[in-house]
Structure formats: C-alpha cells, structure tokens
C-alpha positions as CSV (number, residue, x, y, z in Angstrom):
1,M,-190.4,-43.1,231.5
2,V,-190.3,-39.3,231.7
3,P,-193.1,-36.8,231.5
4,L,-193.6,-35.2,228.1
5,P,-192.7,-31.5,228.2
6,L,-194.8,-29.1,226.4
7,T,-191.9,-28.2,224.1
8,L,-192.1,-31.7,222.6
9,V,-195.9,-31.8,222.0
10,D,-195.4,-31.2,218.2
11,E,-192.8,-33.9,217.9
12,A,-194.9,-36.3,219.9
13,A,-198.0,-35.6,217.7
14,Q,-195.8,-36.3,214.7
15,L,-194.7,-39.6,216.2
16,I,-198.4,-40.6,216.9
17,A,-199.4,-39.6,213.4
18,R,-196.8,-41.9,211.9
19,A,-197.6,-44.7,214.3
20,F,-201.5,-44.6,213.8
21,F,-201.4,-43.8,210.0
22,H,-202.7,-47.3,209.0
23,D,-204.9,-47.7,212.2
24,P,-208.5,-48.5,211.1
25,L,-210.0,-45.7,213.3
26,Y,-207.8,-43.0,211.6
27,R,-208.4,-44.4,208.2
28,F,-212.2,-44.0,208.9
29,F,-211.8,-40.5,210.3
30,F,-209.4,-39.3,207.5
31,P,-209.8,-41.5,204.3
32,C,-207.5,-39.3,202.2
33,E,-204.0,-40.8,202.7
34,R,-202.3,-37.6,201.4
35,K,-203.8,-35.5,204.2
36,R,-204.1,-38.1,207.0
37,I,-200.7,-37.5,208.7
38,R,-201.4,-33.8,208.9
39,K,-204.8,-34.4,210.4
40,I,-203.8,-37.0,212.9
41,Q,-201.0,-34.7,213.9
42,A,-203.5,-31.8,214.5
43,L,-205.8,-34.1,216.5
44,Y,-203.0,-35.2,218.8
45,R,-201.5,-31.8,219.2
46,F,-204.9,-30.9,220.7
47,I,-205.2,-34.2,222.7
48,L,-201.6,-34.1,224.1
49,R,-202.0,-30.6,225.3
50,E,-205.5,-31.5,226.9
51,H,-203.9,-34.5,228.7
52,I,-200.4,-33.1,229.3
53,R,-200.3,-34.1,233.0
54,H,-200.9,-37.7,231.8
55,V,-198.4,-37.9,228.9
56,W,-195.2,-39.8,229.2
57,M,-192.5,-40.6,226.8
58,S,-190.5,-43.7,226.7
59,S,-187.1,-42.1,227.6
60,E,-185.2,-38.9,227.1
61,I,-185.2,-39.8,223.5
62,L,-188.7,-39.5,222.0
63,E,-189.4,-43.1,220.6
64,G,-192.8,-43.7,222.2
65,V,-195.6,-41.9,223.8
66,V,-198.2,-43.1,226.4
67,I,-201.2,-41.3,227.8
68,W,-202.6,-42.8,231.0
69,E,-204.9,-41.4,233.6
70,E,-204.5,-42.4,237.2
71,P,-207.5,-43.5,239.4
72,Y,-209.8,-40.6,240.3
73,D,-208.1,-38.4,237.8
74,H,-210.1,-38.9,234.6
75,G,-210.8,-35.2,233.9
76,L,-209.5,-32.9,231.2
77,D,-207.0,-30.0,231.4
78,I,-208.6,-27.7,229.0
79,G,-207.4,-24.1,229.3
80,L,-207.5,-20.8,227.3
81,W,-205.1,-22.3,224.8
82,A,-208.0,-24.6,223.6
83,V,-209.8,-21.7,221.8
84,K,-206.9,-21.0,219.6
85,E,-205.9,-24.6,219.2
86,G,-209.5,-25.5,218.6
87,F,-209.8,-23.1,215.7
88,C,-206.6,-24.5,214.0
89,F,-207.9,-28.0,214.8
90,F,-211.2,-27.3,213.1
91,K,-209.5,-25.8,210.1
92,T,-207.1,-28.7,209.6
93,L,-209.6,-31.5,210.2
94,G,-212.3,-30.1,208.0
95,V,-216.0,-30.6,208.4
96,V,-216.3,-34.3,207.6
97,G,-213.2,-35.2,209.6
98,L,-214.4,-33.2,212.6
99,V,-217.9,-34.6,212.5
100,R,-216.4,-38.2,212.4
101,V,-214.1,-37.4,215.4
102,V,-216.8,-35.7,217.5
103,A,-219.4,-38.4,216.8
104,F,-216.9,-41.2,217.7
105,A,-215.8,-39.2,220.8
106,V,-219.5,-38.8,222.0
107,V,-220.3,-42.5,221.5
108,S,-216.9,-43.5,223.1
109,F,-217.7,-41.2,226.1
110,F,-220.9,-43.2,226.9
111,W,-219.0,-46.6,226.5
112,R,-216.2,-45.3,228.7
113,R,-218.7,-44.2,231.3
114,K,-220.2,-47.7,231.3
115,F,-216.8,-49.6,231.6
116,L,-214.3,-47.2,233.2
117,R,-214.4,-47.1,237.0
118,E,-213.1,-44.1,238.9
119,E,-210.6,-46.3,240.8
120,D,-209.1,-47.7,237.5
121,F,-206.0,-46.5,235.7
122,C,-206.9,-45.8,232.1
123,L,-204.5,-46.4,229.2
124,T,-205.7,-43.8,226.6
125,V,-202.9,-43.9,224.0
126,I,-199.7,-45.9,223.5
127,A,-197.8,-45.3,220.3
128,V,-194.3,-46.2,219.2
129,D,-192.5,-44.5,216.3
130,P,-192.6,-46.9,213.4
131,S,-188.8,-46.8,213.1
132,C,-188.5,-48.0,216.7
133,Q,-191.1,-50.7,216.7
134,G,-190.1,-54.2,217.4
135,K,-187.6,-53.2,220.0
136,G,-189.7,-53.7,223.1
137,I,-190.5,-50.0,223.7
138,G,-194.2,-50.4,223.7
139,K,-194.0,-53.4,226.1
140,K,-191.7,-51.4,228.4
141,M,-194.1,-48.5,228.5
142,L,-197.1,-50.9,229.1
143,F,-195.1,-52.7,231.8
144,C,-194.5,-49.4,233.7
145,L,-198.2,-48.6,233.7
146,L,-199.0,-52.2,234.9
147,T,-196.4,-52.1,237.6
148,E,-197.8,-48.7,238.9
149,A,-201.3,-50.3,238.9
150,D,-200.2,-53.4,240.7
151,K,-198.5,-51.2,243.4
152,N,-201.8,-49.5,243.9
153,E,-203.8,-52.8,243.6
154,A,-205.8,-51.0,240.8
155,S,-207.4,-52.3,237.6
156,V,-206.4,-50.8,234.2
157,Y,-208.9,-50.1,231.5
158,L,-208.2,-49.4,227.9
159,E,-210.0,-49.3,224.5
160,T,-208.8,-50.3,221.1
161,Q,-210.1,-50.1,217.6
162,N,-207.3,-52.1,216.1
163,P,-208.1,-55.9,216.1
164,S,-204.4,-56.8,216.0
165,N,-203.9,-55.1,219.5
166,V,-206.3,-57.4,221.3
167,G,-204.0,-60.4,221.5
168,L,-201.0,-58.3,222.6
169,Y,-203.1,-56.8,225.6
170,E,-204.5,-60.3,226.4
171,R,-200.9,-61.6,226.8
172,F,-200.5,-58.8,229.5
173,G,-203.6,-60.1,231.4
174,F,-206.3,-57.9,229.8
175,V,-209.7,-59.4,229.1
176,V,-212.5,-58.1,226.8
177,V,-215.2,-56.5,228.8
178,G,-217.2,-55.0,225.9
179,K,-217.4,-54.7,222.2
180,R,-219.2,-52.2,219.9
181,F,-219.4,-52.0,216.2
182,W,-219.2,-48.7,214.4
183,K,-218.9,-47.6,210.7
184,G,-215.1,-48.0,210.8
185,G,-214.9,-51.3,212.5
186,E,-214.9,-52.8,215.9
187,H,-214.3,-50.9,219.2
188,V,-213.1,-53.2,222.0
189,M,-213.1,-52.3,225.7
190,M,-210.6,-54.3,228.0
191,R,-209.6,-54.4,231.6
192,R,-206.8,-55.9,233.6
193,R,-207.9,-56.6,237.1
194,G,-205.6,-55.2,239.9
C-alpha cells in the first residue's frame, strides 16, 4: 500500500462514493439516489483531506482506499483549507443531509470514546472500487493493517453500519464489542485483540 497523495483526493472520493452508494448509512444520509454520489463524494473529499496522513491506497493504481489511525494518533488534521472546503461541503450536502451527518457524527463520537482506546489502531474506512471488488484488494488492505497491528501487539477497532460486513470482519478475528441502533439501521463496534 502507498500513501494517498493530495492530488488524488478527488479520485479517491469518487471511488468511495461508488463503493458506498448502496451502504445503509449513506442511503439514510442522502435518500435521493440521483444526488447521492455527488454528496458522498463531497463528504469524503472533506474527510480524506482531514485524515490525509492516515489515508492509503491499495497500490499505485487507485483500486481501493483505507483510512486507519495508528495508536495514540486519533486526532484530526483540520487546517485553513477546512473553511473553504466546509462551505462547499455545506452547499453540496444541503441542510437535511448535513444535519443527519453531523448528528450521526456526534453520537458516533461518544460511542467511539467508549470503545476506542488510545493504544488501538482504528480502521475508519475501507473501500474498494466496485469494478475491482472480488479480487482480494480489500482483504489485502485489511491484512496490511492487521500485520502492522500484530507487529506492535496492538488491538484494532472499527465500526460498521453495514450488516454484511460483520461476518467478513469476524473471519479476520474481530469480535462485536457493542451495538447501537439508529434511524438508518444498526451501528456495530468491533475489536480484534492484539
């Protein structure tokens, strides 16, 4: 895996928007299918810039993106760019979408504080371009993170809102440590012990 350069943030946001188009969380945030891709893309353009030092791509060819935070490094990288990007973000998401995203982020923040420990790795996002799914790219990216965590004898924490992901993560040794229900579905917190 290689770090995602800033020059590829837009392409990575497009990839994530395609990968998450049918995800229950994003269907809840942005119910209008016609506008969903553009809104997910705007959301992730913001998130990728915010987490840029934690963003990796599957290879030199952008087939997958992962955001993971290392132990004791769960902070944000918000800079002056956030004012300009934040305005565009608000304009694209609209009031209802923004309220849903912010409300979920606030609640998720408290769940994360309860379950994420400072010494954990945190898998924030893993996405594979739909045209590349089924080729083992997601497993390869997850394996890289788990290998790094094992070298450091650290646990890995993640959250998912997509029930179909739980079994996949369990096959990699994750266990459910918490569940919460919200208007759009179920929010599952998982950990893999180091």
